[in-house]
N, C-alpha and C positions, 0 to 999 in steps of 0.2 A: 301382706299381699297388697292391701290398699296403698301402703306407702310406696311400694315398688311401682304400682300402677300410676300413682301421682307423679313419681320421679320420671317415669317413662313419658307420660303425657306432657309434663312441663319441659322436659328435655327436647321432645319432638317440636313443640311450639317455639322453644328457644332456637332450635336448629333452623326452623322455617324463617324466623325473623333474621337470623344471621345470613341465611342464603340470599334473601332479598338484599341485605346490606352488601354482601360480597358482589352479587351481580350488578347492583347499582354502582358500587365503587369501581368495578372493572370498566363499566361502560362510561362512567364519568371520566376516568383517567383516559380512556380511549378518545373521548370527545376533546379533551384538552390536547392530547397528542395530535389529533386531527387538525386542530387549530394551529399548532406549531408547524406541522407539515406545510400548511398553506402559507403561513406568514414568514417562516424562517428557512425553509428548504427550497424555495423557488419551484415547488411542485405545481404542475398545472391541475386544473379542476378535473381532468379525466381520471386522476388518481383517487377520486372519491369512491369509486367502486371498490378499490382495495380497502379503503377504510371501513366501508359498510360490511364487507366480508370479515373485517377485523372484529366487528361487533359479534358476529356469529362465532368466531374463534374464541372470544372472551366468554361467551355463554357456555361453550363446551369446556373451557378451562374451569369455569365456575363449578361445573358438575364434579370434576376431579377434586377440586379444593373442598367442596361440600362433603364428599364422602371421606376423604383422607384426613382432613383437618377439622371440619366443623362438627362432625359426629362426636368425636371425643371431647371437643371443646364445649359442646352443648351440655354434655353430661357433667363435665367439670364445673361449668358455670351454674348448673342446677344445684350441685352438691356444695360447691365452694364459690359463692357468688363473687367475692372480692378477687380471688385468684383468677377465676374465669374472665372477669371483666378486665383485669390487668393484661392477660394474654390477648384478649380481644382488641384492646387499644394498641397493644404492641404490634399486632398484625396490621391494623389499619394504618397507623403512623409509619410503620416499617415499609409497607407496600407503597404508600404515597411517596416517601423519600426515595425509595429504590427506583420507582418509576421515573421520578424527576431526574435523578442522577443518570440513569440509563438513557433517557431522552437527550440530555445534554451531551452524553458521550456520542450518541447517534448523530447529533448535530455537528459535533466537532470532527468526527472521524468519517461519517458517511455510511456507517454500518453498525449493527448492534454489537454490544459487548459479548464476547464468547471466550473460547479458550486461549485467546491472545494473552491472557494473564499468565499463561505458562511459557510463553515464547520469550519473555524478557525477565531480567532480574528485577527484584522488588525496587531497587534503586532506580533502574531505568524507567519503570512504570511511574514511580513518584515524580521523577523529573519530567516525564512526558505530560503528566496531568498538570503539573505546575506551570510548565512552559507553554502548553498548547491551549489552555483555557483562560478566559478573561470574564470578569463580571460586567454585565451590561444591564441597562434598564429592562430590556426584553427578557433576559434570563431571570431577573428578579421578579418581573411581572408573572411569568409562567410558574415560578416557584410558589408564589402566593396563591395562584389559581389552583395548583395541585393540592396544596395543604389546606387552604381555607375551604374550598368547595367540598373536598373529601370529608373534612371534619363536620362541616355544617350538615351534609347529607347524613352522616353517621348519627349525629345527635338527633336529627329530625325523625329518623326511623327507629330510634332505640327503644321507644315505648310502645311500638305497635304490637298488637297481639293477633295471633292467627288461630283459626278454628282447627280442631283435631283432624277432621276429614280432609280438608284441603292440604293440611300439612303432611298427612300420610301419603296422599296422592303425589305431592311434590317429591317426597323422599323416594318412593318407588320409581318414579320417572327418572329421577336423578341417578339412582343406582343402575337402572337399565342403560342409560346413556353412558355412564361411567364404564360399565362392563362391555358394551358393544363398540364404543369408539375409543381407540387408543390415541389419546391426545398427542403423546410424544411422537407417534408416527406421522401425524399431520405436520408437525414441525420438521421432522427429518426429511420427509418426502415433498415438502412445500405443496401440500395438497391444494387444489383449485387454482394453482398458478403455474401451469405448464409453460406458459409463454414468457413469463417475466419474473426473474429473481427479485428485482427491485420492488415490484408490486407486492410480492410476498413479504419483503422486509417491512413495508409500510403496514401490512395487515397483521403480522404476527404480534402477539403480546410480548413486549420487550423483556420483562423479567423471566417469563417462562422460556423464551428463546435462549436467554443467557444460561439458565439453569440446565436445560436439556443439552446444549452444546458442550458445556463444561463437564457434565456427568458422562456424556458419550466419549469425550476425549480421554477422560481418566480410565474408562473401561476398554477403550479400543486397543487392540494389539497392533502396534506399528512396526514390529520387528520381522516383517516378511523377508528382509534381506539376510536374516540369519539362516533361513532355509535354503540350502545350496541348490536344491532342485528348482526353486523359484528363480534364483539368480541365473542359473544356466538357461532356463526357458526364456527369461526376459532378455538375456544377452543375445540369444539366437534370433528372437523376434526383432530386437532393436537393430542388429546388424543387417538383417534381411530388409527391414524398412529403409535403412540408410545404405543401400548397396553400392552407392557411388563413392563411398568413403573407404579408404584402405585401412581397415582395422588390423591389429597385429596379434593380439593375445586375448582369448576369451576370458582369462582370469582378470584382465584389466579392460572392462567393457568399453571405456571411452578412449583408450589409448590408440593412436593412429599415426600414420606417417604424416609428416608435415610437408604437404605438397601444395599448399594454397597458392593460388596465382597472385602475382603482383599487379593489382589493379590501380594502385595509386601512382606508380611510376610514370604512367602515361600522362599524368597531369602535372608532374613536378619536374623542375630542372635541378640538376645537381652540379655543384662546382667541382667536387673532387671526391673520390671514393674514400679518402682518408679524413675528410672534414665532415664529421657526423653532424646532422642537424639537431638543434635544440627542440624540445617539445614543451608546450604548455597545455595541460588538460584542465578545462574549466567545467565543472559539473554544477549546474545551477539548480538550486532547490526548487522542486515542484514546477519545473519549466515544461509544461505540456505543449503539444503542437497547437491545440486550440484552447487558448487560455480562457476564453469566455464561454466555453461549452457549446459553441455554435459552429457547425462545420463550415458554413459559408460566411465566415467572419468578415465583418466590415470594420471592426475596431481592433487596433493593436496597441499595446502599451510597452512595446519593446522596440522603439525606433532604431536604436543602434544595432541590435541584433538583426533587425529586418534589413538594414543597409549592408550588414556583413554577409548575409545570405547571398546577396546579389553578386558578390565578388569572391565566392567560395565554392567548394564542393558541398552541396546541400542535399540532405535526404529528409524530406518531410515525413516519410513513412518509416521512421525508426521506432523500435520498441525496446523498452527496458525489460528487466526480468523479474522484478519484484514490485509490489505495491508501495513499499516504503524504502527509505534510504539504505537500510542494512545490506541490501544485495548489490548495490551499484559498483562498489570497488572490486569485489571478486569477479563480477561479470565483465566489467570494462578491462581490467588488468590481468585476469587469469582465465577467463572463459570457462569457469568451472560450474558444476552442478551445485544446487543449494542444499542438498541433503534434507534433513528433517526440520532444522530451525535456521538455516542460513549458514553459508560457508564460514563467515568470519566471526560468528558468535563465540565469545571467549571461552565458554564452558564446553565447547565441542573439541574433540581431538582433531588437529589439523593434519591431514595426510601428506605424503610426499607429493609435490606438485610443482609445476613450472608456471612462470608468469612473464608477462611483458616487462614488469618491473625488475624481476631477477635478470632478465636478458639485458636490460639497460644497465643495471649495476655491474654485471659481468663484463660489459663492453666499455666500462670506464665513465659512465654518466654519473653526475652528482644529482641525487634525487631529493626533492623537498615537498612536503605536504603542508598546505596552509588551510586551516579550518578554524573558524571563529568560536567553535564550541569545544566541549570536552572530547578530546580525540579518542577516549576510551569507549564512548558510546557506540554500541553496535559492534564492538570488537575492532574498530578502525585502527586504533593504535597498535594492537597486536598484529594485525594484518600488515600494516606498513613496516613494522619492525622486521617481521618474518621475511619480507620481500627486499630487505636491504636498503630501505629509505634512510637517507642520511640525516635529514632534518625534519622533525615533526613538531608543528606548533600546537599549543594547548592553552586554553584560557586560564589554566591554573598557574601558568608561568608569570612571574612579575612583569616581564617585558611585554606580555600580551595584555595584562590587566591595566597597564598604564594607558592603553589605547581605548579602553572602554569609555563610552560616553556617559553623560549624566543620566541618560535614559535607562541604562542598566541598573542604576541605583533605585529607580522608581518601579521597575517591573522585574519579576522573576523571569528571566529570559534565557533563551538557548545560548546566547553568547554575543560576541561583538557584531556590529552591523557590517555590511559588505564593504562600504567605503573605508571604514576603520581597519578592517582586515587587510585590504589592499594596501593601505598606507603602511601598515606594519610589515607586510611582505616586501614592499619596496625597501624598507630599512634593512631587513634581513638580507635581501638580495645584494644590497650595496656592500655587505660585509663578506659575501661568499666569493664573488669573482672567479667562478669556476665554469669551465666549458669542457665537453658538452654538458648540458643540464636538462633535467626534467622537472618541471614545476606542476604540482597538482593542487587545484583549488576546489574546495567544496563550500558553496555559499550558504547563507542562512536567512537572509532578511525576508525572502518570499515564503515564509513559514508562519504558522500560527505562533503567537497571537496577532500577527500582522501589525506590529507597532515599530515604527522607525523614527529617526530624528526628523523633526519638522514635518510630520505627516500631513498637516493641514496645507502646507505649501504644495505638496504633490496632489492632494485632493483638488485644490483650486486650479492647478495646472490642467488637470483632466477636464474639469468642468468648463474651463475657459477655452482650451485649445482643441478639445474633441467634441464633435457633434454627437450627442447621446440622445437618441430618439427613444423615449421611454414607452412608446406604443409598440415597439418591437421587443421580442423575447431577449435579444442580446442587450438592448439598451436597458431593459429592466434589471437584468443580471448585473450589469456594470453599476448601475445606480444603487442597487441593494448591497453591493460588495465593494464600495469605493475604496475602503482601506486595503483590500487585497490588491487591487490594480494599482494603487498608489505605491505599494511595496514593489510590485514588478517594475514600475517606472523608475523607482529609486535604484533597484538592482541593475537595471539597464544602464542608467547613467553611471553607476559605479563600474560596470564593465567597460564602458567607454574610457573611464579614467585609467583602468588597468591596462588596456591596450595602448593608450597614449604613453604610459610609462614604458612599455616594452619598445615602443617606437623610438624612444630616446637612447636605447642601448645600441652599442656598436654591433652586437650580434643579432639584431632584429631581422636582418635580411636572410638569416639562416635559421629562422625559428618557425615551427609549425604549430598552429593553434587548433585544438580540437575541443569543441563546445557542444555540450548536450545537457539534458535534464536527467535527474535521478528517477523521476516519475512525474505524473501530473498531480496537481493539487486535488485532494479528495472532495473538497467543498464545492468545486466547480465542475466535477466530472459529469458526463452524461451517463446516468445509471443504466440506460437501455442499450448502451454500446459498451459492453464490459471490457473489450480490448483497448478502449480509448484511454483508460486510466494508465496504460503503459506507453501510450503514443507520445514520444518526445522528439524534438528536432535533433538532427546531427549535422554539425557545421564543421568543415575543415577549411581553415583559412591560413594562407602563408604568402609572404613575398616570393617564395619559391614556385608558386603556382604559375604555370604557363597557360592553363585552360581553366575555365570555370564552368560549372554545370549543375543543374538541378535534376536529381534522379528520383524517380517514383518507385523504383524497385524497393521492396521491403527489406530493411536491414535491422540488425539487433546490436545491443551492447556487446553481446557475445562475439560479434564480428570485428570489433576494434582491435583486439590483440592479434588475431591471425593476419589481419590486413596490414597493420603497422609493422609487425614482425617480418612479413614477407617483403614489404617495401624496402626495409632496411637491409635485409639479406641480399636482395637482388641489385641494389644500387650503391651499397656502401660496404666497407670492410667491417661487417657486423656478423658475429658468430651467433648461430641459433641451434637449438637441439635438432637432431634428426627426427625425433618423434615427439608427439604432443598429445594432449587430451582435450584440445579446444572443442567446445560445443559449437562454436561459431565457425563461419567460413569467410572467404574473401567477400568484400562488399559487392552487392548487386549494383551495377552502374547503369542499369537500364533506364532510359528516359521515360518509357511508358510503364504503367503500373503492372507489376507482377509480384507474386508472393510464393517464394520457394523456401521459406523459413520453417523450421521444425523445432519448437522449443516449448518447455513448460513455464508457467508463471507461478510465483509464490505470493500469497496474500499477506496482509499485515499480521494475521494470526498464524502464519506459516503453513496454512493449508495449501495444497497444490491440487486445484480443481479445474484449472484452465490449461488448455494445450492448443498450440497452433501447429497444424500439419498442412503445409502448403496453403490452399485456399479454403480449408475447413477449420473452424474454430469451435472448440469445446469449452463450455463455461457453465458451471453449476448444473450439470446434467442436461444441458440444452445444446443443440447444434446450430451453427451459423455458417453461411458462406461468406467469405471475405471478399469485399469488393473495393473498388478504387477509393483511395482516401481512408482505407481501413474502416469503411462502413461495413456493417454486418446485416445480413438478412437471414432470419431464422428459417431453418429447413426441418422437415420431418423425414427421418430415415432411421428407423429403429435398429436395423442391422448395422449401419454405419456408426450410430451412437454407441452401441454395445462394443464395437471394435475400437472406437476411440477411447472409451472409458477403460477397456482392458489394456490398451497400449499405454495409456497414462499411468495406470497402476504398475505396469511393468517398468516403465521409465523411472518412476519414483522408487521402485525396489532397487534399481541400479544406482540411482542417485544416492540413496542412503548406504548401500553396500560399499560403493567406492570410497565414500568418506569415512565410514566407521571401520572398515576393514583395511584401510590404506591400500586401495586398489585403483588409484587414479593413474599412477605412473611408476614404472619400475625404476628404482634408483640407478640401475646400470644403463638407462637409456638417455642419460644427459650428455653423451658425447656430442661434440659440435660438428657442424658442417664447415 
């Protein structure tokens, strides 16, 4: 009996010591994370309130760890000191390393790690980690801080002893908190942060957030589309909400008559119905509308694109459909829903569908896709092949690897730089000599790790030729991210080079250029304006233009296919299907701001938690009104919030149903007009 009592007393005192160590460890890691937020994330000091709430979160988490982990560990350490001590050190070192890794991930991606690990293949994840991260003095410094301070604190408190009565009081209090407060619900519901998802991400404990999100994803039933009653109800509601669209068949919820107006024809001159125009689509990596994360920007590092906007059809309020590149090709060229993991992901079944690329192919165009990276990434290669693209570049080809600069040998990188890609494309174009043609470019240089040839040259250009006032928010952002803006300047010069090449061609006067971004860069986004990460410019330039115009009506990547298809159908001998499944509509050409778009957005982790419905925007369980320039103002309306969340759930049911059950388009509806 005395032995059991002694074991119990010793275990309790050991538990109390480890509780202090865990609480101290969590708070120490929180402090280092707080310093990183201030020095590396360009966060303003008003975010300190989130960080202090984070201390409270960590204390609550400590109670869960103390009951679930420390109670058995204290007993093991009392009975088997060496084994217990091993597990204790394993926990400490493991937590410090995990916290550092997750903080670096947060720094590079702009959000904590979650079930995104299930959205990509292991090879894609490895490539992304290797291609998107780089070792710097700052990252090494914070790594040392995490490990050194944690170990020093642990050693300093390892010999402390605690009296029996205070230990039992701490144990009882911890058990009460553990039983009364469900920590996982605090993470799921973003407790204490009704107004800001970003503030919650700053406050939440990074490892616990990742674990909760991953476990929730594995347990969640995402197969609501298999219940036909859910599909029928969702179809009815979706058709009712979009009652201006002429839908055809409730079994194919998105299929409709192709009646989109020709809005581009009024701006274009045509030489002959039989002489089809050439198209050049340029999708620029991370080209956001506001590169510096400041709405009233005074600094621009894309002078060529800025000049192009002045003589083009230009939409500053264009939105992409996904937070990352995987969604841009299906949205731009097929106007399709993303389903559960993105339309083009290679492990998904691809349903019967139509696309602008298929229309080009069927009408005699020669299609080329130029990308400086591995075309298989994100299913791009399979998507292009399925759409009849004739030529697909790939860095694994010997002809492409010859173009790679010495910089590729020094860094593990996504692929060739933009200027080298364009040089390569010019050589391939010289061998093709085909008309009409469609050329598709996807650039790479304005992507992590933001390393380009002669980057110091571009850094010096910016410092010399741009007045950067570091007392302003924008100036500080630019100075702290000089490599990023150097890459944009390099890409802009490369685009000038590409346009100059096309000007030398005999068919230049009959070529239409469409330029947009795939999304904006995560590192420079304004986290308090969630729609801004999708805001990209849309530019249509051509010698065929007879009018130029800047339009503030909100448009989407989804609108490109129906607008171009309708333009060709009404002005040329160009056959198109009678019916379609386009989620987009004809471009809004209003000069004044208005928002009539209705679409969902997919995050990097493939979650769909954001929806734009005219001038109302739903994001992370919060409602906003959409104002000029795609600025958002948070609104409180519980009834509307419930309606929007229900509608988004229904839309996602249809999105998954149509892809997995092959219900986008009836095979018999491909007859031409």
